[in-house]
C-alpha positions in Angstrom: 34.5 -23.5 -36.2 37.1 -25.9 -34.7 37.2 -26.6 -31.0 40.5 -27.4 -29.3 40.0 -29.6 -26.2 42.2 -31.7 -23.9 40.9 -34.4 -21.5 43.9 -33.6 -19.3 41.8 -30.8 -17.8 40.4 -33.6 -15.6 43.8 -33.9 -13.9 42.7 -30.8 -11.9 39.9 -32.0 -9.7 40.1 -30.0 -6.5 38.0 -31.1 -3.6 38.1 -27.9 -1.6 37.5 -24.2 -2.1 37.5 -21.6 0.7 34.2 -19.7 0.6 32.4 -17.8 3.4 34.9 -19.2 6.0 34.2 -22.8 5.2 35.6 -25.4 2.7 33.1 -26.2 0.0 33.1 -28.2 -3.2 34.8 -25.9 -5.8 32.6 -24.0 -8.3 35.3 -24.6 -10.9 35.0 -28.3 -11.6 35.7 -30.8 -14.4 32.1 -31.1 -15.3 32.2 -27.5 -16.6 34.4 -28.4 -19.6 32.8 -31.7 -20.1 29.3 -30.1 -20.4 30.6 -27.6 -22.9 32.2 -30.3 -25.0 29.0 -32.3 -25.0 27.1 -29.3 -26.3 29.7 -28.6 -29.0 29.3 -32.1 -30.2 25.5 -32.1 -29.9 25.2 -28.9 -31.9 27.7 -30.1 -34.5 29.6 -26.9 -34.1 32.6 -28.3 -35.9 35.6 -30.6 -35.6 37.1 -31.1 -32.1 40.9 -31.5 -32.1 43.5 -32.2 -29.6 46.1 -29.6 -28.7 49.8 -29.6 -29.7 52.4 -29.5 -26.9 54.2 -26.2 -27.3 56.4 -26.8 -24.2 57.2 -24.0 -21.7 58.6 -21.4 -24.2 55.3 -19.6 -25.0 54.3 -19.7 -21.3 57.6 -18.0 -20.4 56.8 -15.2 -22.8 54.1 -14.2 -20.4 54.9 -15.7 -17.0 58.1 -15.4 -15.0 60.5 -18.3 -14.8 60.4 -18.1 -11.0 56.6 -18.4 -11.0 56.5 -21.3 -13.5 59.0 -23.2 -11.5 56.9 -22.7 -8.3 53.8 -24.0 -10.0 55.6 -27.0 -11.4 57.0 -28.0 -7.9 54.3 -26.7 -5.6 52.3 -30.0 -5.1 55.4 -32.1 -4.6 56.8 -29.6 -2.1 53.4 -29.5 -0.3 53.3 -33.3 0.0 57.0 -33.3 1.1 56.1 -30.9 3.9 53.5 -33.5 5.1 50.6 -31.1 4.7 47.3 -33.0 5.2 45.0 -31.2 2.8 45.1 -29.4 -0.6 47.6 -26.5 -1.0 45.7 -23.3 -0.1 47.5 -20.0 0.5 47.0 -18.6 4.0 49.5 -15.8 4.4 50.5 -12.9 2.1 53.0 -10.0 2.2 50.7 -7.2 3.5 51.3 -3.5 4.0 54.5 -2.9 5.9 55.9 -6.3 5.2 58.8 -7.2 2.9 57.7 -8.7 -0.5 60.3 -11.4 -0.6 60.2 -15.1 -1.6 60.4 -17.4 1.4 61.8 -20.9 1.4 58.8 -22.4 3.2 56.0 -23.7 1.0 53.3 -21.8 2.9 55.2 -18.6 2.3 55.7 -19.3 -1.4 52.0 -20.1 -1.9 51.2 -16.6 -0.5 54.0 -14.9 -2.4 52.7 -16.3 -5.8 48.9 -15.9 -5.1 46.4 -13.1 -4.5 43.4 -15.1 -3.1 42.6 -18.1 -0.9 39.8 -19.7 -2.8 42.1 -21.5 -5.3 43.7 -24.6 -4.1 46.6 -26.3 -5.8 46.2 -30.1 -6.1 47.8 -33.1 -7.6 47.4 -32.7 -11.4 47.0 -28.9 -11.3 50.3 -28.4 -13.2 49.4 -31.0 -15.9 45.9 -29.4 -16.4 47.3 -25.8 -16.5 49.9 -26.8 -19.1 47.2 -28.6 -21.2 45.0 -25.5 -21.0 47.8 -23.3 -22.2 48.4 -25.7 -25.1 44.7 -25.6 -26.0 44.8 -21.8 -26.3 48.0 -21.9 -28.3 46.8 -24.5 -30.7 43.6 -22.5 -31.3 45.8 -19.5 -31.9 47.8 -21.5 -34.5 44.6 -22.3 -36.3 43.8 -18.6 -36.7 47.4 -17.8 -37.6 47.1 -20.5 -40.4 44.1 -18.8 -41.9 41.0 -19.9 -39.9 38.6 -17.0 -39.2 37.7 -18.3 -35.8 38.5 -21.0 -33.2 37.3 -22.0 -29.8 39.9 -22.9 -27.1 37.9 -24.9 -24.6 40.4 -24.1 -21.8 40.2 -25.4 -18.3 41.4 -24.2 -15.9 40.6 -20.7 -17.0 43.2 -18.0 -17.2 42.2 -14.3 -17.1 43.0 -13.8 -13.4 46.5 -15.1 -13.6 49.2 -12.4 -13.8 52.8 -12.8 -14.8 53.7 -14.2 -11.4 50.5 -14.7 -9.5 47.6 -17.2 -9.5 44.1 -16.9 -8.1 40.5 -16.9 -9.2 40.9 -20.5 -10.4 43.5 -19.4 -12.9 47.2 -20.4 -13.2 48.4 -19.5 -16.7 46.8 -16.6 -18.6 45.6 -18.4 -21.8 44.4 -15.2 -23.5 47.6 -13.4 -22.8 49.7 -16.2 -24.1 47.7 -16.4 -27.3 48.0 -12.6 -27.7 51.8 -12.8 -27.3 52.0 -15.6 -29.8 50.2 -13.5 -32.4 52.6 -10.7 -31.8 55.6 -13.0 -31.9 54.4 -14.2 -35.3 54.2 -10.8 -36.8 50.9 -9.2 -35.7 51.2 -5.5 -34.9 48.2 -5.1 -32.6 45.9 -7.6 -30.8 42.8 -6.8 -28.8 41.5 -8.9 -25.8 37.8 -8.4 -25.0 36.9 -10.0 -21.7 33.2 -10.6 -21.3 33.5 -12.7 -18.1 31.5 -11.4 -15.0 34.7 -10.9 -13.1 37.4 -8.4 -14.1 40.3 -9.8 -16.0 42.9 -8.5 -13.6 45.7 -10.7 -14.7 45.3 -9.8 -18.3 45.2 -6.1 -17.5 48.3 -6.3 -15.4 50.3 -8.2 -18.0 49.7 -5.6 -20.8 49.1 -2.5 -18.7 52.3 -0.7 -19.9 52.0 -1.7 -23.5 50.3 -0.4 -26.6 50.5 -3.5 -28.8 47.6 -5.2 -26.9 44.3 -3.4 -26.2 42.6 -4.9 -23.1 38.9 -4.4 -22.4 36.9 -5.9 -19.6 33.1 -5.7 -18.9 32.5 -6.8 -15.3 30.8 -6.4 -12.0 31.9 -3.5 -9.8 35.1 -4.5 -8.0 33.9 -2.5 -5.0 31.3 -5.3 -4.6 32.9 -8.5 -6.1 36.1 -10.4 -6.7 38.9 -9.5 -7.5 38.2 -6.2 -5.6 41.5 -4.5 -6.0 41.6 -3.9 -9.8 39.1 -3.2 -12.5 38.0 0.4 -12.0 37.3 2.9 -14.7 40.3 5.1 -14.0 42.7 2.3 -14.9 43.4 3.2 -18.5 47.0 2.0 -18.9 50.4 3.4 -18.0 53.4 4.8 -20.0 53.2 3.3 -23.5 49.9 1.6 -22.5 48.1 4.8 -21.6 44.7 4.7 -23.3 45.0 0.9 -24.1 43.0 -0.5 -21.1 39.2 0.0 -20.7 37.2 -1.2 -17.8 33.4 -1.1 -17.9 31.7 -1.7 -14.6 28.1 -2.7 -13.7 26.0 -2.9 -10.5 24.0 -5.9 -9.3 21.0 -7.1 -11.3 22.3 -5.6 -14.6 20.2 -6.8 -17.5 21.4 -7.5 -21.0 19.8 -4.2 -22.3 22.2 -2.3 -20.0 25.2 -4.6 -20.4 24.9 -4.4 -24.2 25.5 -0.6 -24.1 28.9 -1.3 -22.6 29.5 -4.0 -25.2 28.9 -1.4 -27.9 31.4 0.9 -26.3 33.9 -1.9 -26.3 33.3 -2.9 -29.9 33.7 0.7 -31.0 37.0 0.8 -29.2 38.1 -2.4 -30.9 37.2 -1.1 -34.3 39.1 2.1 -33.8 42.2 0.1 -32.6 42.0 -2.0 -35.8 43.7 -5.1 -34.4 45.1 -7.9 -36.5 43.3 -10.4 -34.3 40.7 -10.4 -31.6 40.8 -12.7 -28.5 37.5 -13.0 -26.6 37.9 -14.1 -23.0 34.6 -15.9 -22.9 33.0 -16.1 -19.5 29.3 -16.9 -19.2 29.0 -16.3 -15.5 27.0 -13.2 -16.5 24.1 -15.7 -16.7 21.1 -14.9 -14.6 21.3 -18.1 -12.5 25.1 -18.2 -12.0 25.8 -19.0 -8.4 28.6 -16.6 -7.8 27.6 -13.6 -9.9 24.9 -10.9 -10.1 24.1 -10.1 -13.7 20.8 -11.1 -15.5 21.8 -12.2 -19.0 19.6 -15.0 -20.4 20.7 -17.9 -22.7 19.3 -16.2 -25.8 21.4 -13.1 -25.0 24.5 -15.1 -25.7 23.4 -15.6 -29.3 23.2 -11.8 -29.7 26.6 -11.4 -28.1 28.1 -13.8 -30.7 26.5 -12.0 -33.5 27.9 -8.6 -32.4 31.4 -10.1 -32.1 31.1 -11.4 -35.6 30.2 -7.9 -36.9 33.7 -6.8 -35.9 35.0 -8.9 -38.8 38.3 -9.9 -37.2 40.0 -13.3 -36.9 38.6 -14.3 -33.5 39.9 -16.7 -30.9 37.6 -17.6 -28.0 39.2 -18.7 -24.8 36.9 -20.3 -22.2 36.9 -18.5 -18.9 34.2 -18.5 -16.2 30.6 -19.8 -15.9 29.5 -21.8 -12.9 25.9 -22.9 -13.5 27.0 -26.2 -14.9 23.6 -27.2 -16.1 23.5 -24.1 -18.4 27.2 -23.5 -19.2 27.2 -25.7 -22.4 24.1 -23.9 -23.9 25.4 -20.5 -23.0 28.9 -20.9 -24.2 28.0 -22.6 -27.4 25.2 -20.0 -28.1 27.9 -17.4 -28.3 29.8 -19.5 -30.9 26.7 -20.3 -32.8 25.6 -16.7 -32.9 29.1 -15.8 -34.2 29.0 -18.4 -36.9 25.4 -17.6 -37.9 26.2 -13.9 -38.4 29.6 -14.7 -40.1 27.9 -17.1 -42.6 25.1 -14.6 -43.3 27.7 -11.9 -44.0 29.6 -14.2 -46.3 26.5 -15.0 -48.3 25.7 -11.3 -48.7 29.3 -10.4 -49.8 29.8 -9.8 -53.5 31.8 -12.6 -55.2 
């Protein structure tokens, strides 16, 4: 399996994250991607390639031009306003207020965000564009005949909506890859999000559509971020009715319980019969993850990879969450190795 990776992810190296009322070192940091890459290389998973630059056109197929322009200019505008720290939103259009785009940079930060933990820094634009190109290059590998590819994306993407950032996400990598498949002739694409947190951005982008099936397995939003989307009664709207599935879990969920939801998700994917499967691969379901509450172990990710391979679909993995940096490489690569191990075994058993 080829891995697509860009060192430009390091251009985003935020120093601050708002957590518990104080500024801390961000959980989403450059060492996450570097640790995964080291494990990919150590395990000889396959060739590591650089991304192609696709420009803004595929980004604009998913995100609004107004939002893309904001992200491109945000840091320069923040510096021009003589702000002393990193760009962190602090005000939002709440109930009873008008949802209009202000001229002031503080107002625009709030207009285009949904949470205050994600700062915009020098280099964020470059890293977000590189992450999009990583996903789109991996999509091209599959469109060209590869059965699987790993997009080692950083920053992650599944919380980014068409015109909103948050949850460490700026461009929705999985959504852009799905749209690329459709633009190139696919009839149906499925996105299976196994990150601990609900893929609220992905859900919102495709909520009214029937050409993308969106499924997310995650912690109960009543208890964890992003709180305001991700409930079981959110099943899609208009043409998208029945094409969104949320599977929620309580604290301390073990793999034996989580796996039942995975089976439900896989059954839905099989019935949908997509031309391609995108796995939003978060490993913050790990038992020692610092901002999550599931109890999956490293060996469980091998089993997850095997089950995904059983679906028999061209599969693109886009890297999402996972914040135990010491374990993220093992856990993410275990999914990929489990997938390849099952895929190779199936190939050997197939009649020639």
